[in-house]
Phi, psi and omega in degrees: 000132179289165179301315181295319180296321179296316179299314183293326180294326177295315183284340182285347177294136181302138179242128179272121178278118184265305180200156178282121185265322192241155191237276183236143188207172175219137166248143186201164177225140174266112184294338181280332181245341186082359179300145180237142182206165175222140174220146187208150166226148183205159165265074178198146182292133172054054182301329184290347184289339183231331190278328190260128180219133177201147178220130182304134178073004183240292182172187178218148184222139167240124179237124189209200190065229173282091201288142165239101184300339182295340174301328179293302182296312184290327176299316177294321178301315181293317180294327178296331178279356178111356176290143174287164178301314177300321179294317180297315181295317180298318181295318181291321178295320180301324183272358188254112179290343180262018187298335184294341179254006182271158164220122187219143173225144179221145172223141181253178186293343176269002180086003177286134191222150175205157180214160181217133172238114183294154184294342182251012173297141185290130181288155356283138184214144177174179180209161174223128173254144178217191181293114178067024176198162168215137172243144184210148184205148173215159182062036182272161178293329180202177183266020177262354188293304185289327172297323178295322178296316180298316180297315181296319180295318180296325187266344185290150175256167177103190183281182185298319180300314181297317181293322179290320175298320178299322179295315179298316181296324177293322177299317178295319180295332181277354179142324176063197180293133181296338180274347184113212184215151181212317184219164181205162180205154177218126177229122178227133180239161181292162180289325181243133179289145177265350189087356177234091189306328180294335177276342182281343183275108179282316174228131176216081192239141180221135170247104191277332182202112183201149173286340180222072187295324183290315174302322178292321178296321178295320178298315180295325178296318176298318180296319178297321177302316181296316179291333173297322174296318178300316179296320178294325175296317178299319179295323178294323176300318180297333178270002183062033177254084186296320182298316179295320180299313182292327175298316181293315179297320179295322178296319178297314181296326179293328180286324182223073182297341180272000182273107184296323182302309182296317182294320181299311184287333171298315180296318178301318179298321179297318178300315182291342175270009181063039178238056187302313185299324178291333183283334191298317177298327179291314177300319180301317181294317180296313182297328178290328178291316185202114181298344180300332179294328176290328175291323180292323191309311183293348180277347187285323181303325181300330179265005177078016184271336175227156176299142178274072185227106183304326181295319178294315181298317180297321180296319180290314183294339176298337179287349179268353185256000000 
């Protein structure tokens, strides 16, 4: 049996539609970076566990309404073999006897995009596809939600995450899910695969249960940006690029000056660069936030994270007293 035949045979099995799980979402591509992403909000627990699918260099999928999660995996499988997003979606819909209650959108690494809203999706329901994006919604308070999302995405500035968040917020502002709100998710992957999928995920964030999922998703997105800077700093250390490392650590710390974790490891990096005096104010701030960091510090030389030099450790720990 060929790969396509196997995929279609899986989808051709009858699917019982139990209840509509997912509501409004966006799939999109950043043409300048090749990044691919999906973002969603719903009045359903843990919406991100099934609706959002993306793979670097391949595509992104949102599968919702009376959901069949296999559209995510199989859609990516088809696009990985060279099928365009419209071809992949068309093939899966053809094989699906339950397609009238589905809502699905796909975009591939070339920016080709397509979406489908089944005739029996609960109103208000619809979608709009545009250049490098698709927005789709079902079970909405009104039919202004997805046009507002499309407008916001087209007009928003910033990176792909910012534009997608703006689209979700516009959907909520236009009326959102008629049932209310509960969870949200954002998944963005790099344009080119590294061969290590865990490194390809730039944002992989979920708010599973909240009275205000979109504000929380935005907060987590900012936090992820800061940790992305921390990761870039670590990578610069591996390249022996101290200046780049300190720029990245400094950028993270500027975003969250109250974050002891980021400040602590920035200070540790300074010590390892033989810039002890510069590290001391950072250690002082961390120890004031939480004395547990001073307890942790002497354990680091054993793991090779700090120099095994009692004089250095004593000088740093003096900042905790």
